[in-house]
Steps between C-alpha positions, in 0.01 A plus 500: 500500500850609605674562164487466126775435262548575128756367270509693164654303215600645171781412260631228739547759768306463830443785731309406832384692807274436792258745673384499860113498455443637844615827377178626365649784304655241267160367387412761235848453322451116525153539330670705223746210442222247498302717242793471251393319167751221546449136609545425873630161584447314816478143631156424642329832405212468753733557793644806340161634406356456854775698633444783248136510567550496872686823452248658287715467187376407158643194323721536186336494158698194388589216745710200409483228754792261458336240725190492285700489172703212631189304597368567147824375350484177709134410425479124414870449588442369857552141622212259405235472767525207730221260574273699733549418863273541802522640846851569636679386189301740282591799740857406511520483117333834465731655759807365309368631178441850636853508651655386169294754304602783743870415477468469114339829468667720755689799372852366533405157328351689218806717465727204489305346214576801293875494600467813724739478791346629828763657734301584824702710741281357787306190580133523372352324806680704749396822335136402481505421872655840550210676324249302700637570835609872424356786713306733279699797586847348458703614203568245219837336498742475207437130506123531468533763218741275320282208528200682339715640216644154443145356419414797275819462298460130452133529380618767259759279358254208451254681284680519166627143478159388629316690240725335236392163632134605495539619136642175399221323664230721334355639815628850517183657342270328738711588797514874402134530402319271737683322785710799631212741506274239646779428767453849612118472500503187690727666772256785520214259554685343784571838653156660466276187487222438246132551541264230396127446509394195709165454340653505138773262609231273642280505178810428290595202725144365465491545122846346473380192706191460284701519182748246633218261540376546148851452355542185700184359352623583152832333553356195638360438153853461378606256774651759726338427838737722695585832333772542751692193378778591281531138404140480364534827316834402342356165388203680336723755319735228374 
């Protein structure tokens, strides 16, 4: 990671700053900031956490991921599923759905939904390319620092109106107590990997297949010849 940006928001005042992470003497003070008992806001927390862990830093105690919260708010509000297609058409539909979802949930789009104006001093795509092609020992430019600070400020501004919407939807408690902590755990699992016992997994699979057969026999007594048929199950429940 080249740099990290913080935007501190209090009483409608935003103070922001960026730090060159290649200056290792800055890492202990950064950890002191991360250890503060305040919520840290980011958009797609996994990317931020991976960067911190790469530097040997601990994650904040409270992480609010505006991307995860926005996904939770929009559950069940997507377009109805189209009739399942095959082959090339199915792949095309899936690709279009992914592109639409990415646009709808990117940082700037989410900010716009809450009436937050995004004034970027530099073009996002150009600055991302600048980071990817930048020599490791080359100093950070004002444009690059401003780009990082812009993202931090936008994420900080989103949190409060987003929490209001989450509270109105009745999902704040589950976000605070379950989803946000699990978001960090899931990122750590991706980062470190998860051990598993092959023999235990195989026994579980065999037992599940055996139970599946028994359940299928029981369901057949009620006229359900295919347990995977939603139509048959719906007709039985009606």
